[in-house]
Structure formats: structure tokens, C-alpha cells
mmCIF file of the N, C-alpha and C atoms, coordinates in Angstrom:
data_MODEL
# 
_entry.id   MODEL 
# 
loop_
_atom_site.group_PDB 
_atom_site.id 
_atom_site.type_symbol 
_atom_site.label_atom_id 
_atom_site.label_alt_id 
_atom_site.label_comp_id 
_atom_site.label_asym_id 
_atom_site.label_entity_id 
_atom_site.label_seq_id 
_atom_site.pdbx_PDB_ins_code 
_atom_site.Cartn_x 
_atom_site.Cartn_y 
_atom_site.Cartn_z 
_atom_site.occupancy 
_atom_site.B_iso_or_equiv 
_atom_site.pdbx_formal_charge 
_atom_site.auth_seq_id 
_atom_site.auth_comp_id 
_atom_site.auth_asym_id 
_atom_site.auth_atom_id 
_atom_site.pdbx_PDB_model_num 
ATOM 1   N N  . MET A 1 1  ? 1.875   -75.126 93.964 1.00 0.00 ? 1  MET A N  1 
ATOM 2   C CA . MET A 1 1  ? 2.460   -74.957 92.913 1.00 0.00 ? 1  MET A CA 1 
ATOM 3   C C  . MET A 1 1  ? 1.619   -74.486 91.039 1.00 0.00 ? 1  MET A C  1 
ATOM 4   N N  . ALA A 1 2  ? 1.616   -76.540 91.093 1.00 0.00 ? 2  ALA A N  1 
ATOM 5   C CA . ALA A 1 2  ? 1.586   -76.761 90.093 1.00 0.00 ? 2  ALA A CA 1 
ATOM 6   C C  . ALA A 1 2  ? -0.049  -76.880 89.817 1.00 0.00 ? 2  ALA A C  1 
ATOM 7   N N  . SER A 1 3  ? -0.098  -76.927 90.188 1.00 0.00 ? 3  SER A N  1 
ATOM 8   C CA . SER A 1 3  ? -2.108  -76.517 90.993 1.00 0.00 ? 3  SER A CA 1 
ATOM 9   C C  . SER A 1 3  ? -2.329  -75.475 89.997 1.00 0.00 ? 3  SER A C  1 
ATOM 10  N N  . VAL A 1 4  ? -1.315  -74.234 89.628 1.00 0.00 ? 4  VAL A N  1 
ATOM 11  C CA . VAL A 1 4  ? -1.844  -73.157 90.067 1.00 0.00 ? 4  VAL A CA 1 
ATOM 12  C C  . VAL A 1 4  ? -0.983  -72.518 88.688 1.00 0.00 ? 4  VAL A C  1 
ATOM 13  N N  . ILE A 1 5  ? -0.137  -73.101 87.780 1.00 0.00 ? 5  ILE A N  1 
ATOM 14  C CA . ILE A 1 5  ? 0.387   -72.955 86.081 1.00 0.00 ? 5  ILE A CA 1 
ATOM 15  C C  . ILE A 1 5  ? -0.900  -73.869 85.528 1.00 0.00 ? 5  ILE A C  1 
ATOM 16  N N  . LYS A 1 6  ? -1.652  -74.755 86.227 1.00 0.00 ? 6  LYS A N  1 
ATOM 17  C CA . LYS A 1 6  ? -1.983  -75.411 85.782 1.00 0.00 ? 6  LYS A CA 1 
ATOM 18  C C  . LYS A 1 6  ? -3.157  -74.868 85.321 1.00 0.00 ? 6  LYS A C  1 
ATOM 19  N N  . GLY A 1 7  ? -3.740  -73.910 86.205 1.00 0.00 ? 7  GLY A N  1 
ATOM 20  C CA . GLY A 1 7  ? -5.297  -72.873 86.249 1.00 0.00 ? 7  GLY A CA 1 
ATOM 21  C C  . GLY A 1 7  ? -4.501  -71.772 85.515 1.00 0.00 ? 7  GLY A C  1 
ATOM 22  N N  . LEU A 1 8  ? -3.807  -71.401 85.508 1.00 0.00 ? 8  LEU A N  1 
ATOM 23  C CA . LEU A 1 8  ? -3.698  -69.906 84.329 1.00 0.00 ? 8  LEU A CA 1 
ATOM 24  C C  . LEU A 1 8  ? -3.755  -71.411 82.800 1.00 0.00 ? 8  LEU A C  1 
ATOM 25  N N  . LEU A 1 9  ? -2.730  -72.377 82.853 1.00 0.00 ? 9  LEU A N  1 
ATOM 26  C CA . LEU A 1 9  ? -2.705  -72.335 81.207 1.00 0.00 ? 9  LEU A CA 1 
ATOM 27  C C  . LEU A 1 9  ? -3.933  -72.941 81.289 1.00 0.00 ? 9  LEU A C  1 
ATOM 28  N N  . ASN A 1 10 ? -4.942  -73.124 81.558 1.00 0.00 ? 10 ASN A N  1 
ATOM 29  C CA . ASN A 1 10 ? -6.403  -73.659 81.025 1.00 0.00 ? 10 ASN A CA 1 
ATOM 30  C C  . ASN A 1 10 ? -6.884  -72.562 80.762 1.00 0.00 ? 10 ASN A C  1 
ATOM 31  N N  . GLU A 1 11 ? -7.024  -71.278 80.984 1.00 0.00 ? 11 GLU A N  1 
ATOM 32  C CA . GLU A 1 11 ? -7.743  -69.807 81.925 1.00 0.00 ? 11 GLU A CA 1 
ATOM 33  C C  . GLU A 1 11 ? -7.055  -69.365 80.229 1.00 0.00 ? 11 GLU A C  1 
ATOM 34  N N  . HIS A 1 12 ? -5.907  -69.734 79.560 1.00 0.00 ? 12 HIS A N  1 
ATOM 35  C CA . HIS A 1 12 ? -5.443  -69.710 78.881 1.00 0.00 ? 12 HIS A CA 1 
ATOM 36  C C  . HIS A 1 12 ? -5.696  -69.940 76.998 1.00 0.00 ? 12 HIS A C  1 
ATOM 37  N N  . LEU A 1 13 ? -5.464  -70.962 77.335 1.00 0.00 ? 13 LEU A N  1 
ATOM 38  C CA . LEU A 1 13 ? -5.876  -71.616 76.485 1.00 0.00 ? 13 LEU A CA 1 
ATOM 39  C C  . LEU A 1 13 ? -7.808  -71.639 76.404 1.00 0.00 ? 13 LEU A C  1 
ATOM 40  N N  . GLY A 1 14 ? -8.448  -71.386 76.996 1.00 0.00 ? 14 GLY A N  1 
ATOM 41  C CA . GLY A 1 14 ? -9.489  -71.378 76.809 1.00 0.00 ? 14 GLY A CA 1 
ATOM 42  C C  . GLY A 1 14 ? -9.885  -69.570 75.650 1.00 0.00 ? 14 GLY A C  1 
ATOM 43  N N  . ASP A 1 15 ? -8.979  -68.975 76.126 1.00 0.00 ? 15 ASP A N  1 
ATOM 44  C CA . ASP A 1 15 ? -9.234  -67.665 75.570 1.00 0.00 ? 15 ASP A CA 1 
ATOM 45  C C  . ASP A 1 15 ? -9.208  -67.612 74.549 1.00 0.00 ? 15 ASP A C  1 
ATOM 46  N N  . LEU A 1 16 ? -7.866  -68.746 74.344 1.00 0.00 ? 16 LEU A N  1 
ATOM 47  C CA . LEU A 1 16 ? -7.184  -68.927 73.100 1.00 0.00 ? 16 LEU A CA 1 
ATOM 48  C C  . LEU A 1 16 ? -8.423  -69.384 72.408 1.00 0.00 ? 16 LEU A C  1 
ATOM 49  N N  . MET A 1 17 ? -9.058  -70.508 72.514 1.00 0.00 ? 17 MET A N  1 
ATOM 50  C CA . MET A 1 17 ? -9.993  -71.165 72.007 1.00 0.00 ? 17 MET A CA 1 
ATOM 51  C C  . MET A 1 17 ? -11.652 -70.276 71.513 1.00 0.00 ? 17 MET A C  1 
ATOM 52  N N  . ARG A 1 18 ? -11.500 -69.755 72.365 1.00 0.00 ? 18 ARG A N  1 
ATOM 53  C CA . ARG A 1 18 ? -12.507 -68.760 72.052 1.00 0.00 ? 18 ARG A CA 1 
ATOM 54  C C  . ARG A 1 18 ? -12.485 -67.314 71.454 1.00 0.00 ? 18 ARG A C  1 
ATOM 55  N N  . MET A 1 19 ? -11.543 -67.658 70.930 1.00 0.00 ? 19 MET A N  1 
ATOM 56  C CA . MET A 1 19 ? -11.385 -66.457 69.990 1.00 0.00 ? 19 MET A CA 1 
ATOM 57  C C  . MET A 1 19 ? -11.126 -66.580 68.158 1.00 0.00 ? 19 MET A C  1 
ATOM 58  N N  . ASN A 1 20 ? -12.205 -66.248 67.360 1.00 0.00 ? 20 ASN A N  1 
ATOM 59  C CA . ASN A 1 20 ? -12.619 -66.851 65.537 1.00 0.00 ? 20 ASN A CA 1 
ATOM 60  C C  . ASN A 1 20 ? -10.745 -67.355 65.610 1.00 0.00 ? 20 ASN A C  1 
ATOM 61  N N  . LYS A 1 21 ? -11.530 -67.640 64.267 1.00 0.00 ? 21 LYS A N  1 
ATOM 62  C CA . LYS A 1 21 ? -9.578  -67.696 63.708 1.00 0.00 ? 21 LYS A CA 1 
ATOM 63  C C  . LYS A 1 21 ? -8.617  -67.138 62.925 1.00 0.00 ? 21 LYS A C  1 
ATOM 64  N N  . ARG A 1 22 ? -9.555  -65.873 62.599 1.00 0.00 ? 22 ARG A N  1 
ATOM 65  C CA . ARG A 1 22 ? -8.450  -64.781 61.796 1.00 0.00 ? 22 ARG A CA 1 
ATOM 66  C C  . ARG A 1 22 ? -7.627  -64.468 63.647 1.00 0.00 ? 22 ARG A C  1 
ATOM 67  N N  . ASN A 1 23 ? -7.881  -63.802 64.685 1.00 0.00 ? 23 ASN A N  1 
ATOM 68  C CA . ASN A 1 23 ? -7.104  -63.615 65.865 1.00 0.00 ? 23 ASN A CA 1 
ATOM 69  C C  . ASN A 1 23 ? -6.655  -64.765 66.180 1.00 0.00 ? 23 ASN A C  1 
ATOM 70  N N  . GLN A 1 24 ? -6.502  -66.052 66.331 1.00 0.00 ? 24 GLN A N  1 
ATOM 71  C CA . GLN A 1 24 ? -5.844  -66.681 66.291 1.00 0.00 ? 24 GLN A CA 1 
ATOM 72  C C  . GLN A 1 24 ? -4.279  -67.130 65.202 1.00 0.00 ? 24 GLN A C  1 
ATOM 73  N N  . LEU A 1 25 ? -4.547  -66.271 64.157 1.00 0.00 ? 25 LEU A N  1 
ATOM 74  C CA . LEU A 1 25 ? -3.588  -66.597 63.743 1.00 0.00 ? 25 LEU A CA 1 
ATOM 75  C C  . LEU A 1 25 ? -2.936  -65.256 63.847 1.00 0.00 ? 25 LEU A C  1 
ATOM 76  N N  . GLY A 1 26 ? -3.243  -64.082 63.912 1.00 0.00 ? 26 GLY A N  1 
ATOM 77  C CA . GLY A 1 26 ? -2.889  -62.783 64.569 1.00 0.00 ? 26 GLY A CA 1 
ATOM 78  C C  . GLY A 1 26 ? -2.250  -63.221 65.732 1.00 0.00 ? 26 GLY A C  1 
ATOM 79  N N  . GLN A 1 27 ? -2.764  -64.373 66.497 1.00 0.00 ? 27 GLN A N  1 
ATOM 80  C CA . GLN A 1 27 ? -1.809  -64.406 68.155 1.00 0.00 ? 27 GLN A CA 1 
ATOM 81  C C  . GLN A 1 27 ? -0.401  -65.173 68.188 1.00 0.00 ? 27 GLN A C  1 
ATOM 82  N N  . LEU A 1 28 ? -0.180  -66.443 66.834 1.00 0.00 ? 28 LEU A N  1 
ATOM 83  C CA . LEU A 1 28 ? 0.737   -66.833 66.360 1.00 0.00 ? 28 LEU A CA 1 
ATOM 84  C C  . LEU A 1 28 ? 1.347   -66.262 65.705 1.00 0.00 ? 28 LEU A C  1 
ATOM 85  N N  . LEU A 1 29 ? 0.882   -65.042 65.221 1.00 0.00 ? 29 LEU A N  1 
ATOM 86  C CA . LEU A 1 29 ? 2.119   -64.853 64.254 1.00 0.00 ? 29 LEU A CA 1 
ATOM 87  C C  . LEU A 1 29 ? 2.983   -63.662 64.874 1.00 0.00 ? 29 LEU A C  1 
ATOM 88  N N  . ASN A 1 30 ? 2.398   -63.164 65.765 1.00 0.00 ? 30 ASN A N  1 
ATOM 89  C CA . ASN A 1 30 ? 3.275   -62.625 67.046 1.00 0.00 ? 30 ASN A CA 1 
ATOM 90  C C  . ASN A 1 30 ? 3.744   -63.030 67.886 1.00 0.00 ? 30 ASN A C  1 
ATOM 91  N N  . PHE A 1 31 ? 3.921   -64.187 67.616 1.00 0.00 ? 31 PHE A N  1 
ATOM 92  C CA . PHE A 1 31 ? 4.515   -65.141 68.812 1.00 0.00 ? 31 PHE A CA 1 
ATOM 93  C C  . PHE A 1 31 ? 5.625   -65.684 67.719 1.00 0.00 ? 31 PHE A C  1 
ATOM 94  N N  . PHE A 1 32 ? 5.506   -65.970 66.937 1.00 0.00 ? 32 PHE A N  1 
ATOM 95  C CA . PHE A 1 32 ? 6.438   -66.236 65.582 1.00 0.00 ? 32 PHE A CA 1 
ATOM 96  C C  . PHE A 1 32 ? 7.381   -65.029 65.507 1.00 0.00 ? 32 PHE A C  1 
ATOM 97  N N  . MET A 1 33 ? 6.908   -63.683 65.690 1.00 0.00 ? 33 MET A N  1 
ATOM 98  C CA . MET A 1 33 ? 7.639   -62.774 65.643 1.00 0.00 ? 33 MET A CA 1 
ATOM 99  C C  . MET A 1 33 ? 9.151   -62.544 66.760 1.00 0.00 ? 33 MET A C  1 
ATOM 100 N N  . VAL A 1 34 ? 7.879   -62.546 67.984 1.00 0.00 ? 34 VAL A N  1 
ATOM 101 C CA . VAL A 1 34 ? 9.353   -62.155 68.869 1.00 0.00 ? 34 VAL A CA 1 
ATOM 102 C C  . VAL A 1 34 ? 10.188  -63.485 68.730 1.00 0.00 ? 34 VAL A C  1 
ATOM 103 N N  . ILE A 1 35 ? 9.774   -64.962 68.699 1.00 0.00 ? 35 ILE A N  1 
ATOM 104 C CA . ILE A 1 35 ? 10.749  -65.347 68.101 1.00 0.00 ? 35 ILE A CA 1 
ATOM 105 C C  . ILE A 1 35 ? 11.442  -65.592 67.312 1.00 0.00 ? 35 ILE A C  1 
ATOM 106 N N  . GLY A 1 36 ? 11.416  -64.604 65.936 1.00 0.00 ? 36 GLY A N  1 
ATOM 107 C CA . GLY A 1 36 ? 11.600  -64.878 64.888 1.00 0.00 ? 36 GLY A CA 1 
ATOM 108 C C  . GLY A 1 36 ? 13.413  -63.006 65.052 1.00 0.00 ? 36 GLY A C  1 
ATOM 109 N N  . SER A 1 37 ? 11.952  -62.956 65.975 1.00 0.00 ? 37 SER A N  1 
ATOM 110 C CA . SER A 1 37 ? 13.218  -61.408 66.088 1.00 0.00 ? 37 SER A CA 1 
ATOM 111 C C  . SER A 1 37 ? 14.108  -61.765 67.282 1.00 0.00 ? 37 SER A C  1 
ATOM 112 N N  . ALA A 1 38 ? 14.151  -62.489 67.934 1.00 0.00 ? 38 ALA A N  1 
ATOM 113 C CA . ALA A 1 38 ? 14.768  -62.840 69.173 1.00 0.00 ? 38 ALA A CA 1 
ATOM 114 C C  . ALA A 1 38 ? 16.429  -63.594 68.256 1.00 0.00 ? 38 ALA A C  1 
ATOM 115 N N  . LEU A 1 39 ? 15.838  -64.467 67.547 1.00 0.00 ? 39 LEU A N  1 
ATOM 116 C CA . LEU A 1 39 ? 16.662  -65.274 66.610 1.00 0.00 ? 39 LEU A CA 1 
ATOM 117 C C  . LEU A 1 39 ? 17.572  -64.271 66.338 1.00 0.00 ? 39 LEU A C  1 
ATOM 118 N N  . MET A 1 40 ? 17.113  -63.398 65.618 1.00 0.00 ? 40 MET A N  1 
ATOM 119 C CA . MET A 1 40 ? 17.112  -62.887 63.914 1.00 0.00 ? 40 MET A CA 1 
ATOM 120 C C  . MET A 1 40 ? 18.690  -61.848 65.202 1.00 0.00 ? 40 MET A C  1 
ATOM 121 N N  . LEU A 1 41 ? 18.998  -61.202 66.200 1.00 0.00 ? 41 LEU A N  1 
ATOM 122 C CA . LEU A 1 41 ? 19.568  -60.580 67.569 1.00 0.00 ? 41 LEU A CA 1 
ATOM 123 C C  . LEU A 1 41 ? 20.379  -61.227 67.774 1.00 0.00 ? 41 LEU A C  1 
ATOM 124 N N  . TRP A 1 42 ? 20.025  -62.318 68.265 1.00 0.00 ? 42 TRP A N  1 
ATOM 125 C CA . TRP A 1 42 ? 21.289  -63.339 68.281 1.00 0.00 ? 42 TRP A CA 1 
ATOM 126 C C  . TRP A 1 42 ? 22.152  -64.341 67.634 1.00 0.00 ? 42 TRP A C  1 
ATOM 127 N N  . LYS A 1 43 ? 21.939  -63.919 66.222 1.00 0.00 ? 43 LYS A N  1 
ATOM 128 C CA . LYS A 1 43 ? 22.791  -64.392 65.180 1.00 0.00 ? 43 LYS A CA 1 
ATOM 129 C C  . LYS A 1 43 ? 23.501  -63.314 64.689 1.00 0.00 ? 43 LYS A C  1 
ATOM 130 N N  . GLY A 1 44 ? 22.779  -62.034 64.974 1.00 0.00 ? 44 GLY A N  1 
ATOM 131 C CA . GLY A 1 44 ? 23.507  -60.882 64.217 1.00 0.00 ? 44 GLY A CA 1 
ATOM 132 C C  . GLY A 1 44 ? 24.123  -60.475 65.674 1.00 0.00 ? 44 GLY A C  1 
ATOM 133 N N  . LEU A 1 45 ? 24.027  -61.002 67.343 1.00 0.00 ? 45 LEU A N  1 
ATOM 134 C CA . LEU A 1 45 ? 25.579  -60.435 68.006 1.00 0.00 ? 45 LEU A CA 1 
ATOM 135 C C  . LEU A 1 45 ? 26.611  -62.124 67.851 1.00 0.00 ? 45 LEU A C  1 
ATOM 136 N N  . ILE A 1 46 ? 26.005  -63.002 67.298 1.00 0.00 ? 46 ILE A N  1 
ATOM 137 C CA . ILE A 1 46 ? 27.161  -63.815 66.464 1.00 0.00 ? 46 ILE A CA 1 
ATOM 138 C C  . ILE A 1 46 ? 28.141  -62.664 66.031 1.00 0.00 ? 46 ILE A C  1 
ATOM 139 N N  . LEU A 1 47 ? 27.706  -62.225 64.434 1.00 0.00 ? 47 LEU A N  1 
ATOM 140 C CA . LEU A 1 47 ? 28.251  -61.716 63.867 1.00 0.00 ? 47 LEU A CA 1 
ATOM 141 C C  . LEU A 1 47 ? 29.518  -61.032 64.421 1.00 0.00 ? 47 LEU A C  1 
ATOM 142 N N  . TYR A 1 48 ? 28.622  -60.235 65.068 1.00 0.00 ? 48 TYR A N  1 
ATOM 143 C CA . TYR A 1 48 ? 29.309  -58.521 65.181 1.00 0.00 ? 48 TYR A CA 1 
ATOM 144 C C  . TYR A 1 48 ? 30.329  -58.808 66.805 1.00 0.00 ? 48 TYR A C  1 
ATOM 145 N N  . THR A 1 49 ? 30.283  -60.616 67.019 1.00 0.00 ? 49 THR A N  1 
ATOM 146 C CA . THR A 1 49 ? 31.488  -60.487 67.924 1.00 0.00 ? 49 THR A CA 1 
ATOM 147 C C  . THR A 1 49 ? 31.835  -61.474 67.713 1.00 0.00 ? 49 THR A C  1 
ATOM 148 N N  . GLY A 1 50 ? 32.542  -62.231 66.860 1.00 0.00 ? 50 GLY A N  1 
ATOM 149 C CA . GLY A 1 50 ? 32.501  -63.219 65.843 1.00 0.00 ? 50 GLY A CA 1 
ATOM 150 C C  . GLY A 1 50 ? 32.655  -64.278 67.143 1.00 0.00 ? 50 GLY A C  1 
ATOM 151 N N  . SER A 1 51 ? 31.805  -64.612 68.472 1.00 0.00 ? 51 SER A N  1 
ATOM 152 C CA . SER A 1 51 ? 32.099  -65.290 69.257 1.00 0.00 ? 51 SER A CA 1 
ATOM 153 C C  . SER A 1 51 ? 30.348  -66.227 68.891 1.00 0.00 ? 51 SER A C  1 
ATOM 154 N N  . GLU A 1 52 ? 30.427  -67.594 68.850 1.00 0.00 ? 52 GLU A N  1 
ATOM 155 C CA . GLU A 1 52 ? 29.806  -68.919 68.901 1.00 0.00 ? 52 GLU A CA 1 
ATOM 156 C C  . GLU A 1 52 ? 28.579  -68.571 70.091 1.00 0.00 ? 52 GLU A C  1 
ATOM 157 N N  . SER A 1 53 ? 29.067  -67.928 71.555 1.00 0.00 ? 53 SER A N  1 
ATOM 158 C CA . SER A 1 53 ? 28.024  -67.358 72.478 1.00 0.00 ? 53 SER A CA 1 
ATOM 159 C C  . SER A 1 53 ? 28.567  -66.015 72.846 1.00 0.00 ? 53 SER A C  1 
ATOM 160 N N  . PRO A 1 54 ? 27.745  -65.033 72.366 1.00 0.00 ? 54 PRO A N  1 
ATOM 161 C CA . PRO A 1 54 ? 28.029  -63.756 72.468 1.00 0.00 ? 54 PRO A CA 1 
ATOM 162 C C  . PRO A 1 54 ? 27.544  -63.445 74.309 1.00 0.00 ? 54 PRO A C  1 
ATOM 163 N N  . ILE A 1 55 ? 26.204  -64.002 74.390 1.00 0.00 ? 55 ILE A N  1 
ATOM 164 C CA . ILE A 1 55 ? 26.106  -63.490 75.840 1.00 0.00 ? 55 ILE A CA 1 
ATOM 165 C C  . ILE A 1 55 ? 26.669  -65.042 76.314 1.00 0.00 ? 55 ILE A C  1 
ATOM 166 N N  . VAL A 1 56 ? 26.464  -64.785 78.015 1.00 0.00 ? 56 VAL A N  1 
ATOM 167 C CA . VAL A 1 56 ? 27.130  -64.844 78.801 1.00 0.00 ? 56 VAL A CA 1 
ATOM 168 C C  . VAL A 1 56 ? 26.130  -65.344 80.316 1.00 0.00 ? 56 VAL A C  1 
ATOM 169 N N  . VAL A 1 57 ? 25.625  -65.840 80.703 1.00 0.00 ? 57 VAL A N  1 
ATOM 170 C CA . VAL A 1 57 ? 24.805  -65.338 81.855 1.00 0.00 ? 57 VAL A CA 1 
ATOM 171 C C  . VAL A 1 57 ? 25.486  -66.170 82.945 1.00 0.00 ? 57 VAL A C  1 
ATOM 172 N N  . VAL A 1 58 ? 25.980  -65.664 84.067 1.00 0.00 ? 58 VAL A N  1 
ATOM 173 C CA . VAL A 1 58 ? 26.243  -66.184 85.423 1.00 0.00 ? 58 VAL A CA 1 
ATOM 174 C C  . VAL A 1 58 ? 25.453  -66.270 86.338 1.00 0.00 ? 58 VAL A C  1 
ATOM 175 N N  . LEU A 1 59 ? 25.845  -67.059 86.937 1.00 0.00 ? 59 LEU A N  1 
ATOM 176 C CA . LEU A 1 59 ? 24.215  -67.518 88.325 1.00 0.00 ? 59 LEU A CA 1 
ATOM 177 C C  . LEU A 1 59 ? 25.752  -67.098 89.364 1.00 0.00 ? 59 LEU A C  1 
# 
């Protein structure tokens, strides 16, 4: 299992290294936009519900 994950990671890093700088920057900005959107949604739910933990996951 670990070798499969390592292989996929190496493949994706290789793809990233073959991109030019503009595409790399675009990928980085897209990543931060996804993270920022998730954080804004989380903070919005905190304000809307008035709770520190608006979403509870039960396993």
C-alpha cells in the first residue's frame, strides 16, 4: 500500500516539476483557494450556528 502511494506521489510531483512557472503558480493558487473557501465556509457555519464546532462527525 505504501509503495502505491509513494508511486502516485512521485508521479504527481514529476508532473508538477515538468510544468512551467506560470502553471505551477496557477496550481498553487488553486490549492490555496480551495483551502481558503473551506475555512470561510467553516467560519461562516461557526457564526451562523453560534457553536465552536458546527459539524460533528460520528463514526
